[in-house]
C-alpha positions in Angstrom: 7.3 -74.9 52.8 9.2 -72.2 54.6 12.2 -74.5 54.9 12.1 -75.3 51.2 11.9 -71.7 50.3 14.8 -70.6 52.4 16.9 -73.4 51.0 16.1 -72.4 47.4 17.1 -68.8 48.1 20.4 -69.8 49.6 21.0 -72.1 46.6 20.2 -69.3 44.1 22.6 -66.9 45.9 25.4 -69.5 45.9 24.8 -70.2 42.2 24.8 -66.4 41.5 28.2 -66.0 43.1 29.6 -69.0 41.3 28.4 -67.5 37.9 30.0 -64.2 38.7 33.3 -65.9 39.6 33.1 -67.8 36.3 32.6 -64.6 34.2 34.2 -62.0 36.4 35.5 -59.9 33.5 32.1 -59.7 31.9 30.5 -58.8 35.3 33.0 -56.1 36.0 32.5 -54.7 32.5 28.7 -54.7 32.9 29.0 -52.9 36.3 31.3 -50.3 34.8 28.9 -49.6 32.0 26.0 -49.3 34.5 28.1 -46.9 36.7 29.1 -44.9 33.6 25.4 -44.6 32.6 24.4 -43.5 36.1 27.2 -40.9 36.1 26.2 -39.5 32.8 22.6 -39.4 33.8 23.4 -37.7 37.1 25.7 -35.2 35.3 23.1 -34.3 32.7 20.5 -33.9 35.4 22.8 -31.8 37.5 24.0 -29.7 34.5 20.4 -29.0 33.4 19.4 -27.8 36.8 22.6 -25.7 37.1 22.0 -24.1 33.7 18.4 -23.4 34.6 19.5 -21.8 37.9 22.2 -19.7 36.2 19.8 -18.6 33.5 17.2 -17.7 36.1 19.7 -15.7 38.1 20.7 -13.7 34.9 17.0 -13.1 34.1 16.3 -12.0 37.6 19.2 -9.5 37.7 18.2 -8.1 34.3 14.5 -7.9 35.1 13.4 -10.4 32.4 9.9 -9.8 31.2 7.0 -12.2 32.0 4.9 -11.1 29.0 5.6 -9.4 25.7 2.8 -7.6 23.8 3.1 -6.6 20.2 1.0 -3.8 18.8 1.5 -3.4 15.0 -0.4 -0.1 15.0 1.6 1.2 18.0 0.4 2.6 21.3 1.1 5.7 23.4 1.6 6.7 27.1 -2.1 6.7 27.8 -2.4 3.2 26.5 0.5 2.1 28.7 -1.1 3.7 31.7 -4.3 1.8 31.0 -2.4 -1.5 30.9 -0.5 -0.5 34.1 -3.8 -0.3 36.0 -4.4 -4.0 35.4 -3.9 -6.1 38.6 -0.6 -8.0 38.4 1.1 -5.5 36.1 3.8 -4.3 38.5 6.3 -2.9 35.9 5.6 -2.0 32.3 7.8 -0.5 29.6 7.2 0.4 26.0 9.9 0.2 23.4 10.1 0.8 19.6 11.6 -1.9 17.5 11.9 -2.7 13.8 13.8 -5.1 11.6 15.7 -3.9 8.5 17.9 -5.5 5.8 21.5 -4.5 6.3 24.9 -5.4 4.8 27.8 -6.6 7.0 31.1 -7.8 5.5 29.5 -8.2 2.1 26.6 -10.4 3.4 23.0 -9.5 3.8 21.6 -9.6 7.4 18.3 -9.1 9.0 19.0 -6.7 11.9 16.5 -6.0 14.7 17.0 -2.4 15.9 15.3 -1.4 19.1 15.5 1.4 21.7 17.5 0.7 24.8 15.3 -0.7 27.7 15.6 1.1 31.0 13.7 -1.1 33.6 12.8 -4.4 31.9 15.1 -6.7 29.9 18.1 -4.4 30.7 21.3 -5.1 28.9 24.5 -6.0 30.9 28.2 -6.8 30.8 29.0 -4.1 28.3 32.2 -4.4 26.3 33.1 -1.1 24.8 30.8 1.9 25.1 27.1 2.6 24.9 25.8 4.5 21.8 25.6 8.3 22.3 24.9 9.3 18.7 22.2 8.5 16.2 24.6 6.5 14.0 26.0 4.3 16.8 24.8 0.9 18.1 25.7 -1.9 20.4 25.2 -5.5 19.4 24.2 -8.5 21.6 26.9 -11.0 22.3 25.1 -13.9 20.5 25.0 -11.9 17.3 28.6 -10.7 17.7 29.8 -14.3 18.2 27.8 -15.8 15.4 28.8 -13.1 12.9 32.3 -12.5 14.1 31.6 -8.8 14.9 34.2 -6.5 16.4 33.9 -3.2 18.1 34.5 -0.5 15.5 32.9 -2.4 12.6 30.0 -0.8 10.6 26.8 -2.0 9.1 25.0 -0.4 6.2 21.2 -0.4 5.8 20.0 -1.8 2.4 16.2 -1.9 2.8 14.3 0.2 5.3 10.8 1.1 4.0 8.5 2.7 6.6 5.8 4.1 4.3 3.1 2.1 6.0 4.2 3.4 9.5 4.3 6.9 8.2 0.7 6.5 6.9 -0.4 5.1 10.2 1.3 7.9 12.1 -0.3 10.5 9.9 -3.7 8.8 10.4 -3.2 8.9 14.2 -2.6 12.6 14.2 -5.2 13.5 11.5 -7.6 16.4 12.2 -10.2 17.9 10.0 -8.6 21.3 10.5 -5.4 20.1 8.9 -7.2 18.5 6.0 -5.6 16.0 3.7 -2.4 18.0 3.1 -0.3 15.5 5.2 -1.5 12.6 3.1 -0.8 14.5 -0.1 2.8 14.9 1.2 3.1 11.2 1.7 2.6 10.4 -1.9 5.8 12.0 -3.1 8.2 11.2 -0.3 10.1 8.2 1.0 10.1 7.2 4.7 12.5 5.1 6.7 12.5 3.7 10.2 16.1 4.8 10.8 17.6 8.3 10.3 20.9 7.0 9.1 22.2 4.5 6.5 25.4 3.5 8.2 25.9 2.6 11.9 29.1 2.1 13.9 29.3 -0.7 16.5 30.5 0.9 19.7 30.0 -2.0 22.1 28.9 -5.6 22.6 26.4 -6.4 25.4 24.4 -9.3 26.8 20.7 -9.4 27.1 18.4 -11.7 29.1 16.0 -12.1 26.1 18.4 -13.9 23.8 20.9 -15.8 26.1 21.2 -18.9 23.9 23.6 -19.5 21.0 20.8 -20.9 18.8 20.0 -18.5 15.9 16.3 -19.3 16.4 16.2 -17.4 19.6 16.8 -14.0 18.0 13.2 -13.8 17.0 11.5 -13.4 13.6 11.3 -10.2 11.6 7.6 -9.3 11.2 8.5 -7.3 8.1 10.7 -9.7 6.3 9.2 -13.0 7.6 12.7 -14.3 8.3 14.7 -15.0 11.5 16.7 -12.1 12.8 20.5 -12.4 12.3 21.5 -9.6 14.7 20.0 -7.6 17.6 21.1 -3.9 17.8 20.4 -1.4 20.5 20.5 2.3 19.9 19.2 5.6 21.2 15.8 7.0 20.5 17.2 9.7 18.2 18.3 7.0 15.8 14.7 6.3 14.9 12.0 8.1 12.9 9.7 7.1 15.7 6.0 7.5 15.2 5.0 10.9 16.7 1.6 9.8 18.0 2.1 6.1 19.0 5.8 5.6 19.7 5.7 2.1 21.1 5.1 -1.1 19.2 6.3 -3.6 21.9 5.3 -3.7 25.5 7.2 -5.6 28.2 5.4 -6.5 31.5 6.6 -7.9 34.8 4.4 -9.5 37.5 6.3 -9.7 40.8 4.1 -12.4 42.2 5.5 -14.8 39.6 9.0 -14.5 41.2 8.0 -17.2 43.7 8.4 -19.8 40.9 11.7 -20.7 39.1 11.6 -19.3 35.6 12.0 -22.7 33.9 9.5 -24.5 36.1 6.2 -25.9 35.1 4.6 -23.9 37.8 6.0 -20.7 36.3 4.7 -21.6 32.8 1.2 -22.3 34.2 1.2 -19.1 36.2 2.3 -17.0 33.2 -0.4 -18.7 31.0 -3.1 -17.8 33.6 -1.8 -14.2 33.9 -1.8 -13.8 30.2 -5.4 -14.9 30.0 -6.3 -12.5 32.8 -4.5 -9.6 31.0 -5.9 -10.6 27.5 -9.1 -8.6 27.9 -7.3 -5.3 28.8 -4.6 -5.9 26.1 -7.3 -6.4 23.5 -9.2 -3.4 24.7 -6.2 -1.2 24.1 -5.7 -2.7 20.7 -9.4 -2.2 19.8 -9.2 1.4 21.0 -6.2 2.1 18.8 -7.8 0.4 15.9 -11.1 2.3 16.4 -9.2 5.6 16.6 -7.4 4.8 13.3 -10.6 3.6 11.7 -12.5 6.7 12.8 -9.8 8.9 11.3 -9.9 6.8 8.2 -13.7 7.1 7.9 -13.5 10.8 8.6 -11.0 11.2 5.8 -13.1 9.1 3.5 -16.3 11.1 4.4 -14.4 14.4 3.9 -13.1 13.2 0.6 -16.5 12.0 -0.5 -18.0 15.3 0.5 -15.3 17.2 -1.4 -15.8 14.9 -4.4 -19.6 15.5 -4.3 -19.0 19.3 -4.0 -16.6 19.0 -7.0 -19.2 17.1 -9.0 -21.8 19.7 -8.2 -19.5 22.5 -9.2 -18.8 20.7 -12.4 -22.5 20.3 -13.1 -23.1 23.9 -12.3 -20.3 24.9 -14.6 -21.6 22.7 -17.4 -25.0 24.4 -17.0 -23.4 27.8 -17.1 -21.4 26.7 -20.1 -24.6 25.5 -21.9 -26.3 28.8 -21.0 -23.4 30.7 -22.3 -23.4 28.7 -25.5 -27.1 29.5 -25.9 -26.4 33.2 -25.3 -23.6 33.1 -27.9 -26.0 31.5 -30.4 -28.6 34.1 -29.7 -26.0 36.8 -30.0 -24.8 35.4 -33.2 -28.4 35.3 -34.5 -29.0 38.9 -33.5 -25.7 39.9 -35.1 -26.7 38.1 -38.3 -30.1 39.7 -38.3 -28.7 43.2 -37.6 -26.1 42.7 -40.2 -28.8 42.0 -42.7 -30.7 45.1 -41.6 -27.4 47.1 -41.8 -26.8 45.8 -45.3 -30.3 46.6 -46.3 -30.0 50.1 -44.9 -26.7 50.6 -46.8 -28.4 49.5 -50.0 -31.3 52.0 -49.5 -28.8 54.7 -48.6 -26.8 54.0 -51.8 -30.0 54.0 -53.8 -31.1 57.3 -52.2 -27.6 58.7 -52.8 -27.8 57.8 -56.5 -31.3 59.4 -56.8 -30.0 62.5 -55.0 -27.1 62.7 -57.4 -29.4 62.3 -60.4 -31.7 65.0 -59.1 -28.7 67.3 -58.5 -27.6 66.6 -62.0 -31.0 67.5 -63.3 -31.0 70.7 -61.2 -27.6 71.5 -62.6 -28.7 70.9 -66.2 -31.9 73.0 -65.6 -29.8 75.9 -64.1 -27.5 75.7 -67.1 -30.4 75.7 -69.5 -32.1 78.6 -67.6 -28.9 80.6 -67.8 -28.7 80.0 -71.5 -32.3 81.2 -72.0 -31.6 84.2 -69.9 -28.6 85.1 -72.0 -30.7 84.7 -75.2 -33.4 87.0 -73.9 -30.9 89.5 -72.8 -29.4 89.5 -76.3 -32.7 90.3 -78.1 -33.7 92.9 -75.6 
């Protein structure tokens, strides 16, 4: 059996080579296609790894964040310090960011404005100058390339309503001593996130957060529910930042995660585990903020209800006094009417007495005249 098997193998090999010789062109073409496929596969594999390594190096140099937390009601320094005490939070930074509708070259754009980060997600490779004034910005290179932006161009804000943020800020700083005056002021004023309407582009920068040319990587505007078209960085003075809770985004770095490449499965799993570990503290901060706002809201409602109740009581007391006054007026009018009748009766009696007095006087005068005449007659005869 072994002899027969060896003989068949040799025969198959000889037949294979004869077939190749008979269709050499087809064989060479097939081998070239296989070699080309292997080359393309190897190139793609190598390129992906190279791109991942390059992106990882960029993110490492710019201190790319491991976790991003969003607090719609904002947080303050005390909240940041609370999060910083969590194990694994080696670096933390709070920023303020908002998306507005702006016009550039006659087109409407959703522009994400944010404060300039200092220790996490730092911008790099500046072309031009950093903003120094409240009406100056730098644009990320992805936005600049996609929208053909040049240094020196300007953008104009179209829609920038911050009335909700103004209400939350007032709610955060509410105290019973101040009363409701702040909220009364809110009713007749307009509030914006940004202090200016027009911004000059002074530079173009790169950021580790959005290092892809895909428009989907620029994030989504929470306000407008649309993808951002541009990312703009500017100084703190450009914003009407909330006074009491100035940060709505938090970036966190965990140095222990640097042992894994940023695009590896191990890194993704480690970040997921870390986020689960941090979740309780992050939610606790959010709940504290919400409870503080809710307490202020309830205090305002209670104060308003008390003032409303006091007002109703004052109205009821006023209505009682008004009714009492009406009764007094009626009584007074009755007394006036009765006294008027007495006065009229007295006048009538007085007039009647005067007439009698006049008649009596007339009789006296007549009697005196008659007496005088009699006296004169007596004197004549005497």
